[in-house]
N, C-alpha and C positions, 0 to 999 in steps of 0.2 A: 426338308420341309415338305408338307403336303402339297403336291403339284398337279393332282388330277383336276381337270376343269372341262367345262362344256365346250367342245370344239365346234359346235354348230353356230355359235354366235360370232359375228364379225364386230367385235367391240374392242375398246381400249384394253391394254394389258391390265391384269388385276393389280389392285393396290397391295403393296407388300405388307406383310404382317410385322408387328413389332418383334424384333429378334428374340426377346425374352419369352415370347409366347410360343415360339416354334416347338420346344419340347412338349408342351401340352398338346399342340395340334398333332404331333407325331403319335402321341399316345392315343388320342381320340380316333385318328384315322379320318378319311374323307367323309363328306356328308352322307354318302350312300351307306356308310357304316355306322355313323354316329347319330343318325336320325332315321325314322321309318320311311321307306320308299314306296310303300303300297298299303292299302287298307288292311290287308291280312297281317301286316307286321305291327299294327297298332297295339293289340293286346300284349304282345311280347315286350314292346317298348314301354308300355305303361308299367308292366311288372318290374322291368329293370329300373325305371326311375323311382318306383315306389320303395325299392330297397334302400334308397338314399334318404327317404323321408324320416325325420326323427319320430320317436314315440312320444306320447304325452309326458312320460317320466323324464325322457331326455330333455324335452323342452322345459320342464320344471326345474331341472338342473339342481337337484337336492334342496329344493325350497327357495331357490333364487327368484323364481317366477311363479306366479299363480296362473294356472292354465286349466281351462275346461272347455268342453264342447256343448253347444246347445242348439236345439231346433227352433226355428222361428217360422212364421207363416211365409209360404212361398208366393209366387205369382198366382193370380186368380186361376183356379182349376188345376194347379200344378202341385207337386209335393212340397212339403216343408223344406226349408233350406238350412243346412248345417253351417254354423259359424264356430270358428275356433277363437276363443277370447283369451287373451294373455296380457299380463301386466307384471311389472316388477313387484315383488312381495312388499307389502306395506305401503304401496303407493297412495298418495293423498287422493281425496275425492275431487272430481272436476278436472281431471287431466285431459290434455288433448288426445284425440283419437286418430290412429292410422287405420284406415280401412283398406285391406290388402286383397288384391286379386292375383293369384299365382299364374306362372307361365306354363308352357307345355303345348304350344301350337294349336290351342283350342281342342286338342284331342287327348290330353294327358295332364297329369299333375293333380295335387290335392291341396287342401287348405293348409297342410303342414309344409308344403314345398317352399323352401327359402326362409322359413320362419326363424330358424336358429340365428341367422345373420341379422334379421330385423330386430330380434329381441336384444341381442348383445350390443349391436352397433347403434341402434336408435332408441329402443324402448327404455333401456336402463339409463343411459346418460341423459336423455331428454325427458325422462319420466312420462312415458306415454302408455296409453292403453292401445293394444293392437287387436284388431278384429279381422280375421281372414275368412273369406267366403269359399265354401266348397260347391262351386257352381257345377251344373250338369255339363257333360262333355259330349262333343260330336265324335263320330257320326250318329251315335244312338239318339242323341238329343240335339238336332240341328237348330240353327237360328230360329226364333229368338230366345231359346231356353237359357243360354249362358248369361246374356246381358240382363234378361228379366230376373233371373236369380240374383244377380249382383245388385240390381235396383231394389229388389225386395229386402235383401239383407241391409242395404244402406238405409232404407226407410225404417227398418226396425231399430237400427242403432241410433238413428237420429231421434227416435221417439223414446228410446229406453237407455240412452247413454248413461244416465245417472245410476241405473241398476248395475252397471259394470264399472262404475267409478269414472266415467268419461263425461266430457263437456260437449253437448250436441252443437254448440256454436263454433267448435274448433275441430273440424273433421278434415283431414287430408286424405285423398284417395291416392293409392299407390299400386303400381304393377309393373312387371317386366315381361317383355316379349308379348305373348298372347294376353297376359294380364295387363300389359301396358296399353294394348289396343282396347281392351275392355275399360280401362281407366279413362281413356279419351272418350269412348262412347258413353260411359256413365256420366261424365261431366256434361256432355251434350244433352243427355236424357234428363238429368236433374235440372238443367237450365230450362228445357222446353216444357217439362211437366210441372215447373215451379216447385220442385222438390227441395231437399235440404240445401242450405247455403254452404258451400264448400270453401275452405280457405286456401286450398291448393290441390294440384294434381301433379304427381310425380310419375313420369313415364320413362322406364329404362328400356332402350331398344324396342320400342313398341311396334306391334304388328298391326298396321293401319290400313293397308291398301290391298284389297282382294285382286286387283288387276295384275299385280306382281310383275310389272313390265318396265320398271325403272332402269336407267343405265346401270346402277349399282347391282340390281338383281341379275342382270345379264353378265356384268363384268366379273362378279364373284361366284358365278354358277360353278358347282363342282369343287368349291374351295371352302375351307373354314368349317363353320358349324351352321346348320339350318340354312341351306342354300335355297334357290328358287324352286327346285324340284320338291324338296320337303315342304316348302311353303305352299306350293300348289295343293299338296295333299291336305294340309291343314285347312285351307280355304274351301276346297271342294267338299271336305268332310262337314264343314260348318254350313255351307250354302247350297251344295248340290248344283243343279243346273242354273241357279240364279247367280252363281259366281261369275263376275265379269259383265253382268247385264247392265243395261244403260241406266236403270232407275233404282238401283239398289239402295236400301235405307242406310242413312249415315249411322244408325245404331248398330248395323251389321259390320260396317267398315268405316271408321271415323274419317278417313281421307275423302269420303264421298260428301261430307258436309259442305254445303254452299256458303254457310255463314258461321264463322268462328268467333263472332263477337260475344260479349257477355259471359265469358268463361272465367273460372278461377285462375289465379296465377299458375303457370305451367312450367315444369322442368322437363326437358327432353334431353336424353343423352344416348349416344349410339357409337359404335365403332366405325372407323373410316373404311375398314376392310370387311364389310358385311352387307348382306342383302338389303337390310332396312335403311341404309344410310340416307338415300336420296328422298324416300318418302317421309322420313323423320325430319330432315332439314326443311323440306317443303312445308310440313305441318307447322313447325315453329314459325317459319317465315309468314305463313298465312295468318297465324294468330297476331303477329306484329302488324301485318297489313290491315287487320280488322280493328286495330287500336288496342290490342290486348297485351298482357304481361306474360312474356315467355323468356326462359333462359335455356340456351342450347349449348351442348358440348359434344363435339365430334372428336373421339379419341383416336389419334393417329395410330394406325396399325392394329386397331382392336378388332377381333372377330366377335361374332354374336355370343353374348354371355361371357366374355373374357373375364369379367370381374368376379364371376362365380366359379368358373372353371379353373382359373389361374390366379387365385387371390393373393399369392405370394409375390406377384410381380409388381414393379413400380407403377405401371400403368393402371393396374387394378386398385392399388392403394390410393392413387390420385383420384380415380373416378369415384370411389366410395367416400373419400373425404370431401370431395366437392359436393356430392349429394347431401351429405350430412350438414355442411355449412348452409346450403340452400334451405334445408328443413329448419335449421336454427333461425334463419332470417324470417321465414314465413310464419313461424310460431310466435315470433315477437311482434308481428304487425297488429 
């Protein structure tokens, strides 16, 4: 099992990984091998991840799905935003909409990242339109480029959902890792700007807190996938010298929000053996404390992104099925 860890922290022993995940971790290697360790490694890491992204033809799956890309107006003074729009072939008009923000630590990923799973496991059985936003990446485009791109895309789909067969009154925002953090920030932004009414926010192991100083961040340093050292790189790339400052905007890091009331129903899940565990648990807890609706799942022994990197395991199947059931319930409300 991967046993390299940060020796500089006097913390509790690391949480053990689910035994079924250990072969995947052995293949991936420690975080300094499976994630970028410095800014000069970001281009190589992006290129490596891009190789796993599906082509448009692969997403169409021989006519199973209708897929196209379109440019929509971006934030004021910024370039247009590219949206990937996909739906099962022959889908009826007025379908619910999944608005998706990809992961990648704020520094990598594209609108196609993770889309094959979303189309097969959610869009087809639940008859959904999926819109995935290709937001600008740090460090070339620091905050607020990414969240403003996401908001611009959300505003377009809320106004033009009918043009892609969607229902503007039934939009669920979704993201994993960095995309999960953007999902949380987008829900806050939509609330505060009196933007689109969202019926749900689904956050998978979201990247919420730029301070990166929770017990789980220290406890799991040097272990698993995307540890606190890689996380530092992602946040510094996005925020520069503002990272960790006292008055950072909640739209940059949703954990900074003082008020979590008035948000759409939230789903948060995370592995117990990963960096983001404690900030995710705290975020869900604070939604409850504000009188909100949140569902939280902490998967014992799960590393960051285990459901994507080890989909054959029992823990991954359970996590994916549980998200699916939450979506079913939210869409029926």
